[in-house]
C-alpha positions in Angstrom: 13.8 -5.3 -9.6 16.5 -3.2 -8.3 15.8 -0.8 -5.1 14.3 2.5 -6.3 16.3 5.6 -5.6 15.3 6.6 -1.9 16.3 10.1 -2.0 14.8 10.6 -5.3 11.3 9.7 -4.0 11.4 12.2 -1.0 9.0 15.1 -1.5 10.0 18.7 -2.3 10.5 20.6 0.9 12.2 23.7 -0.2 12.6 26.2 2.7 11.3 29.8 2.4 14.0 32.2 2.0 14.6 35.3 4.3 13.6 38.8 3.0 16.2 41.3 1.7 15.0 44.5 3.6 16.3 44.9 7.1 12.8 45.1 8.9 10.9 42.5 6.7 14.0 40.4 6.6 14.4 40.1 10.3 10.7 39.1 10.6 10.7 36.7 7.8 14.0 35.2 9.3 12.4 34.7 12.6 9.4 32.9 11.0 11.8 30.8 9.1 13.8 29.8 12.2 10.4 29.0 14.1 9.4 26.8 11.1 12.7 25.1 11.1 12.5 24.3 14.7 9.0 23.0 14.5 10.1 20.8 11.4 13.2 19.5 13.3 11.0 18.7 16.3 8.4 16.9 14.4 11.1 14.8 12.3 12.9 14.1 15.5 9.6 12.8 16.9 8.8 10.9 13.7 12.4 9.4 13.9 11.9 8.1 17.5 8.8 6.5 16.5 10.3 5.0 13.3 13.5 3.9 15.1 11.2 1.8 17.4 11.8 -1.0 14.8 10.0 -4.2 14.1 8.0 -5.9 16.8 9.8 -9.1 18.2 9.1 -12.2 16.3 6.1 -14.2 17.8 5.2 -17.7 16.5 1.9 -17.6 14.6 -0.5 -20.4 13.8 0.8 -22.6 11.3 -1.6 -22.9 8.3 -1.2 -25.0 5.2 -2.9 -25.2 1.7 -5.8 -27.6 1.6 -4.8 -30.9 0.6 -5.6 -32.1 -3.0 -8.0 -34.7 -1.7 -10.1 -32.0 0.1 -10.5 -29.7 -3.0 -10.9 -32.6 -5.7 -14.7 -31.9 -6.0 -14.4 -28.1 -6.4 -15.4 -26.8 -9.6 -11.8 -25.5 -10.4 -10.4 -28.9 -9.8 -12.8 -30.5 -12.2 -12.1 -28.0 -14.7 -8.4 -28.4 -14.3 -8.5 -32.1 -15.0 -11.3 -32.1 -17.7 -9.0 -32.5 -20.5 -6.1 -34.1 -18.6 -4.0 -36.9 -20.3 -4.1 -40.4 -19.1 -0.6 -39.6 -17.7 -1.3 -37.9 -14.3 2.2 -37.0 -13.7 2.0 -34.2 -16.3 0.9 -30.5 -15.7 -1.1 -28.1 -17.8 0.0 -24.7 -18.9 -1.3 -21.6 -20.7 0.7 -18.7 -21.4 -0.8 -15.4 -20.5 0.9 -12.7 -22.5 -1.6 -9.9 -22.8 -2.0 -7.9 -19.6 -5.9 -7.4 -19.4 -6.3 -11.3 -20.2 -3.9 -12.0 -17.5 -5.5 -9.8 -14.8 -9.2 -10.9 -15.8 -7.8 -14.4 -15.3 -7.1 -13.7 -11.7 -10.3 -12.1 -11.1 -12.3 -15.1 -12.6 -10.5 -17.6 -10.6 -11.2 -15.7 -7.5 -14.9 -15.7 -8.2 -14.8 -19.5 -8.9 -12.7 -20.2 -5.5 -14.6 -22.5 -3.0 -11.9 -23.1 -0.5 -8.9 -21.1 -0.4 -7.0 -18.4 -2.3 -3.3 -18.0 -1.5 -1.6 -14.7 -3.0 2.0 -13.6 -2.8 3.4 -10.5 -4.4 6.2 -8.2 -4.3 4.1 -5.2 -5.2 0.4 -4.8 -4.7 -0.3 -1.1 -5.7 -3.2 0.9 -4.5 -4.5 1.6 -7.9 -7.2 0.2 -10.3 -5.8 -3.3 -10.6 -4.7 -3.5 -6.9 -8.1 -2.3 -5.6 -10.0 -4.6 -7.9 -7.8 -7.5 -6.8 -8.5 -6.7 -3.1 -12.1 -6.4 -3.7 -12.3 -9.9 -5.5 -10.4 -11.3 -2.4 -12.7 -9.8 0.0 -15.7 -11.0 -1.9 -14.2 -14.5 -1.7 -13.6 -14.5 2.1 -17.2 -13.2 2.6 -18.4 -16.4 0.7 -16.4 -18.4 3.2 -13.2 -18.8 1.1 -9.9 -18.7 3.2 -7.8 -15.9 1.8 -4.2 -15.8 3.0 -2.5 -12.6 1.4 1.3 -12.3 1.6 3.0 -8.9 0.4 6.6 -8.0 0.7 7.3 -5.2 3.2 8.9 -2.7 0.9 5.8 -1.1 -0.8 3.2 -2.6 1.6 3.0 0.8 3.7 1.1 2.4 0.8 -1.8 0.1 1.7 -1.4 -0.6 5.4 -4.8 0.7 6.5 -6.7 -1.7 3.7 -4.5 -4.7 4.9 -5.4 -3.9 8.6 -9.1 -3.6 7.8 -9.0 -6.6 5.6 -7.4 -8.6 8.4 -10.4 -7.7 10.7 -12.6 -9.5 8.1 -13.6 -13.2 8.8 -11.6 -15.8 6.6 -9.1 -13.1 5.6 -5.4 -12.8 6.8 -2.8 -10.5 5.6 1.0 -11.0 6.4 4.1 -9.0 5.5 7.4 -10.4 4.4 10.6 -8.6 6.0 8.6 -5.4 6.9 10.5 -2.1 6.8 12.2 -1.4 10.3 10.8 2.1 10.4 7.0 1.8 11.3 5.7 5.3 10.9 5.3 8.1 8.4 5.0 8.1 4.6 6.6 5.6 2.6 9.6 7.8 1.5 10.3 8.7 5.2 10.1 5.2 6.2 12.6 4.2 3.5 15.2 6.9 4.6 14.8 5.7 8.3 15.3 2.1 7.4 18.6 2.9 5.4 20.2 2.5 8.9 19.5 -1.1 8.5 20.5 -1.4 4.8 21.1 -5.3 5.1 17.5 -5.6 6.0 16.1 -3.1 3.7 17.9 -4.4 0.7 16.6 -8.1 0.7 13.2 -8.6 -0.6 10.6 -11.4 -1.4 10.3 -10.9 -5.2 8.1 -13.8 -5.6 4.6 -13.7 -7.6 2.2 -16.3 -7.1 -1.6 -16.9 -7.2 -3.1 -20.3 -6.0 -6.8 -21.0 -6.0 -8.4 -24.1 -4.3 -4.7 -25.6 -4.5 -6.0 -26.6 -8.3 -5.0 -23.7 -10.6 -2.2 -21.3 -10.0 -0.7 -18.4 -11.9 3.0 -17.4 -11.6 5.5 -15.3 -13.9 6.7 -11.7 -14.0 3.5 -9.8 -13.0 3.1 -7.7 -9.9 -0.4 -6.3 -9.2 -0.2 -2.8 -10.4 -1.6 -1.1 -13.6 1.6 -0.9 -15.4 1.9 -4.8 -15.6 -1.5 -5.0 -17.1 -1.3 -2.5 -20.0 -3.3 0.0 -18.0 -1.0 2.8 -17.1 -1.1 6.2 -18.9 2.7 6.7 -18.4 4.5 3.4 -19.2 3.5 -0.2 -19.5 5.4 -3.6 -19.3 5.4 -6.4 -21.7 5.2 -9.2 -19.5 4.3 -12.8 -19.2 2.3 -15.2 -16.7 1.7 -19.0 -16.8 -1.6 -20.4 -15.8 -0.6 -23.9 -14.1 -2.9 -27.1 -13.3 -1.9 -30.5 -12.3 0.6 -32.0 -9.7 2.9 -28.9 -9.9 0.2 -26.7 -8.2 0.6 -28.5 -4.8 4.4 -27.9 -4.9 3.8 -24.1 -5.5 1.4 -24.2 -2.6 4.1 -25.7 -0.4 6.5 -22.8 -1.4 3.6 -20.3 -0.4 3.2 -22.3 2.9 6.9 -22.2 3.7 6.9 -18.3 3.4 3.7 -17.8 5.2 4.8 -19.7 8.2 8.4 -18.3 8.2 10.1 -16.2 10.9 10.6 -13.5 8.4 6.7 -12.6 8.3 4.6 -10.6 10.5 0.8 -10.5 10.8 -0.8 -7.2 10.2 -2.1 -7.3 13.7 1.5 -6.9 15.1 2.3 -4.1 12.4 -0.7 -2.0 12.3 -3.6 -0.8 14.9 -6.5 -3.0 14.1 -9.7 -1.1 13.5 -13.1 -2.1 14.8 -15.1 -4.1 12.5 -17.7 -1.4 11.6 -14.7 1.1 10.9 -13.0 -1.6 8.8 -16.2 -2.2 6.8 -16.6 1.6 6.0 -13.0 1.9 4.9 -13.2 -1.1 2.6 -16.4 0.0 1.2 -15.3 3.4 0.4 -11.8 2.3 -1.1 -13.1 -0.7 -3.0 -16.6 -0.1 -4.2 -15.6 1.8 -7.2 -12.9 -0.8 -8.5 -13.5 -2.2 -11.9 -15.2 -5.7 -12.0 -13.1 -6.7 -15.2 -11.0 -4.9 -17.8 -11.4 -4.9 -21.6 -9.8 -7.8 -23.3 -9.4 -9.1 -26.8 -11.9 -11.9 -27.8 -9.0 -14.2 -28.3 -5.3 -13.7 -27.2 -2.0 -13.8 -29.4 -2.2 -17.6 -29.4 -5.8 -17.7 -30.5 -7.4 -18.7 -27.2 -10.6 -17.1 -25.7 -10.6 -15.3 -22.2 -10.0 -17.8 -19.2 -13.3 -16.7 -17.8 -15.1 -17.8 -20.9 -13.5 -21.2 -20.7 -14.2 -21.5 -16.9 -17.9 -20.9 -17.8 -17.7 -23.7 -20.4 -16.1 -26.0 -18.0 -12.7 -26.6 -19.6 -9.4 -25.1 -20.3 -7.1 -25.0 -23.3 -3.8 -26.4 -21.9 -0.4 -27.5 -23.1 0.7 -30.6 -21.2 4.3 -31.4 -20.0 6.6 -32.3 -17.2 7.4 -29.5 -14.8 9.1 -28.9 -11.4 9.0 -25.8 -9.0 12.1 -23.8 -8.4 11.7 -21.8 -5.2 14.0 -20.1 -2.8 13.6 -20.6 0.9 12.5 -17.6 3.0 15.7 -17.5 5.1 17.7 -16.6 2.0 17.6 -13.1 2.8 19.5 -13.8 6.1 22.5 -15.3 4.5 25.5 -13.1 4.3 27.7 -15.7 2.4 27.2 -15.2 -1.5 27.9 -18.8 -2.1 25.6 -19.9 0.5 22.8 -17.6 -1.1 23.5 -18.8 -4.5 23.5 -22.7 -3.6 20.4 -24.3 -4.7 18.8 -21.0 -5.6 16.2 -20.3 -8.3 19.2 -18.8 -10.2 21.6 -21.5 -9.7 19.2 -24.2 -10.9 18.1 -22.3 -13.8 21.7 -21.5 -14.8 22.5 -25.2 -14.4 19.6 -25.9 -17.2 21.2 -23.3 -19.4 24.8 -25.1 -18.9 23.3 -28.2 -20.2 22.3 -26.7 -23.4 23.2 -28.6 -26.7 22.1 -26.3 -29.4 20.4 -22.9 -28.5 19.4 -20.8 -25.5 17.0 -17.8 -25.5 17.0 -15.5 -22.4 14.6 -12.8 -21.8 15.1 -10.7 -18.9 14.4 -6.9 -18.3 17.5 -6.8 -16.0 20.4 -8.6 -17.5 23.8 -8.5 -15.7 25.7 -11.7 -16.3 28.9 -10.9 -14.4 32.2 -12.3 -14.9 30.9 -15.8 -14.1 27.9 -15.6 -16.5 30.2 -14.3 -19.2 32.4 -17.2 -19.1 29.7 -19.5 -19.2 28.2 -17.6 -22.3 31.6 -17.9 -23.9 31.9 -21.6 -23.1 28.7 -22.4 -24.5 29.6 -20.6 -27.9 32.7 -22.7 -27.9 30.6 -25.8 -27.9 28.4 -24.4 -30.7 25.5 -23.4 -28.5 23.8 -20.2 -30.1 22.7 -17.7 -27.1 20.2 -15.0 -27.8 19.3 -12.4 -25.2 16.4 -10.0 -25.2 16.4 -7.1 -22.6 15.6 -3.4 -22.2 17.3 -0.6 -24.2 18.4 2.3 -22.2 15.3 4.4 -23.3 13.2 1.5 -22.0 14.6 0.5 -18.6 13.5 1.8 -15.3 16.8 1.0 -13.7 19.5 2.9 -15.6 22.1 1.9 -13.0 21.2 -1.9 -13.9 21.6 -1.2 -17.5 25.0 0.6 -17.1 26.3 -2.8 -15.3 24.8 -4.8 -18.1 26.3 -2.4 -20.8 29.9 -3.5 -19.5 29.4 -7.0 -21.1 27.8 -6.2 -24.4 30.9 -6.0 -26.4 32.4 -9.3 -25.2 28.9 -10.9 -25.7 28.8 -10.0 -29.2 32.4 -10.9 -29.9 31.4 -14.4 -28.6 28.5 -14.7 -31.0 25.8 -13.8 -28.7 22.7 -12.4 -30.5 21.7 -9.3 -28.5 18.3 -7.5 -28.7 17.1 -4.5 -26.8 13.5 -3.5 -26.6 12.8 0.0 -27.5 10.5 2.1 -25.5 8.6 3.4 -28.5 9.4 0.8 -31.2 7.3 -1.8 -29.2 4.4 0.4 -28.9 3.9 0.4 -32.7 2.6 -3.3 -32.7 -0.9 -3.2 -31.0 -1.0 -7.1 -30.9 1.1 -6.9 -27.6 -1.5 -4.6 -26.1 -2.9 -1.0 -26.3 0.0 1.2 -25.1 -2.2 4.3 -25.8 0.4 7.2 -25.4 2.6 5.4 -22.9 6.0 4.0 -23.5 6.9 0.2 -23.4 9.1 -1.8 -21.1 10.1 -5.3 -20.9 9.4 -7.1 -17.7 9.0 -10.9 -18.6 11.5 -13.4 -17.2 11.9 -16.4 -19.3 14.7 -18.8 -20.6 14.3 -21.5 -23.2 16.9 -24.3 -23.6 17.1 -26.5 -26.8 13.6 -25.2 -27.8 12.1 -27.7 -25.3 12.9 -26.8 -21.8 11.7 -23.6 -20.5 12.0 -21.5 -17.3 9.4 -18.9 -16.5 9.1 -17.0 -13.0 10.0 -14.0 -11.1 13.9 -14.3 -11.4 15.8 -11.7 -13.2 19.2 -12.7 -14.7 21.2 -10.3 -12.2 23.0 -10.5 -8.9 19.9 -9.2 -7.1 18.0 -12.2 -7.9 20.9 -14.6 -7.3 21.9 -13.3 -4.0 19.7 -11.0 -2.3 16.0 -11.5 -3.2 13.9 -14.7 -3.0 12.3 -15.8 -6.2 9.9 -18.7 -7.6 9.5 -20.2 -10.9 9.0 -23.4 -13.0 11.0 -25.4 -15.3 8.6 -26.9 -17.8 9.6 -29.7 -20.3 7.3 -29.1 -23.4 8.4 -28.5 -27.0 4.9 -27.3 -27.7 4.9 -24.6 -24.9 8.4 -23.4 -26.0 7.1 -23.1 -29.7 4.2 -21.0 -28.4 6.6 -18.7 -26.5 8.7 -18.4 -29.8 5.4 -17.1 -31.5 5.4 -14.5 -28.9 8.8 -13.6 -29.3 8.4 -13.2 -33.0 5.6 -10.6 -32.2 8.0 -8.7 -30.0 10.9 -8.7 -32.7 9.8 -5.4 -34.5 9.8 -3.6 -31.2 13.5 -4.4 -30.5 16.8 -3.2 -31.6 19.5 -5.8 -32.6 23.0 -4.9 -31.5 25.8 -5.4 -33.8 29.6 -4.4 -34.1 30.3 -2.4 -37.2 32.8 -4.6 -39.1 34.7 -1.3 -40.2 34.8 0.7 -37.2 34.1 -1.8 -34.4 31.6 0.5 -32.8 28.3 -0.7 -31.3 25.3 -0.1 -33.5 21.5 -0.5 -33.0 19.7 -1.9 -35.9 16.1 -1.1 -35.9 14.0 -3.4 -38.4 10.6 -2.2 -39.7 7.7 -4.7 -40.7 8.8 -5.0 -44.4 12.3 -6.1 -43.2 14.0 -2.9 -43.7 16.9 -1.9 -41.6 17.9 1.4 -40.1 21.3 1.6 -38.4 21.9 3.9 -35.6 25.5 4.6 -33.9 23.9 6.6 -31.1 22.5 4.6 -28.2 18.8 5.2 -27.8 18.1 7.2 -24.7 21.7 8.1 -24.0 22.5 11.2 -22.1 26.0 12.5 -20.8 24.5 13.3 -17.4 23.2 9.7 -16.9 26.2 8.1 -18.1 28.5 9.9 -15.6 26.2 9.4 -12.7 25.8 5.7 -13.3 29.6 5.3 -13.8 30.1 7.2 -10.4 27.4 4.9 -8.7 29.0 1.7 -10.1 32.3 2.5 -8.5 30.3 2.5 -5.0 27.7 -0.3 -5.6 28.7 -3.8 -5.7 27.5 -5.5 -8.9 25.5 -8.1 -6.8 23.3 -5.3 -5.7 22.2 -4.2 -9.4 
């Protein structure tokens, strides 16, 4: 996800205007000047504190996930292998397409934990899902489960008091990856002060990973926030996670361990004053007590499977089996200034290599899709070899990053001319199909990150197909060899179809068109881009002259 507009997040601090009459005006002006001096002094003091910067790195105790042998007799380990094939080199998979199902699965796994929980997220919001998630982690720690929570430092300030309180609890440790340099004040102020170190601010841990007892993991596109689980009243993401068992899980744990023990991480005890245990208990009781224990989900999901919790209670999981390997960036990627070094052996580079090997077809699903000149050349080369490429991304009226969309729009026409099938999810088109989730009055946005090659090889993870994932952020994902899993994903894409526009070039005028399809197969052709406005187009055009494409 591209960095949010920092200036746009600042609160409104409009100053009072001096009065018009001479006497009243002078008094008002004096008051205004006094207020201005106090405001400037407060900001200067805050800046001095904020400019104090990060504490010097201090090596922390190195900890690792429990060994597979030490968790072999846990209940989750037994459930994970209950229906395993004779070939123990294969891993098991279940797609989690619907938001409440995906979130409840995390809560259920946390309740079954006996040895360890490792959670790694870019965003962990202080809302219903975030508080419910933290409550289950706390409950697990109170049972004696070791909990390690690793969050990226960009949005961490909104919950640092909770993280500090949790760090006081036995068996619970919280660390931040690449914390903001400015350490005081509300998040918008910290972001503004941190812009003096843009290189530091702009590089994030975008990973999403949840591993329980080193036996079952969930990874994919979802952060922990209401909008990723169809629980927001404003906008909700169409997203996708993958539940994983088998030999690939310890590989995911190794990636977590590498981040947890890296020099890019700081424990909460160095970042935030640690409260007394009694104060921490009171804060956590107050903040977490009312969080929901679970959320309403369908009796069966889009693939006809019951909730994960129901299957755990029965002692088995419905899984698709296949060969898989982990793709994970190393934490030091954010320190590299050479783009080629950042790209080498990255999640993006290795995924692109899989796509380059396509023989028949490629399907790419990404909310932010900026192929760049190099990516466009690869797509055109694939077309010349007879490979059919299809891309699904957000329409302008669905994206939360219009600047990224403007960067992508440069490549639409040449992609279409190369034979690419291009689809854009519509903010309100997708909400008509309740199978994908109950959007209520909210709009819809795409957030899943998936690529399928030759209908048998599938990437799923945190990586967007853009320069930010390739060069700036760290990512994690899986490559899975399974025609069955790819076919299940295809069923989900078919459900998504009526919620998208198909882009075409009008054969007579050569203009771009957006084709809306209804459930009966009828088509409505639009020549005006959904969500287009002159202001946004000119603003983004200007910013694109200043912002390098690799930062989109």
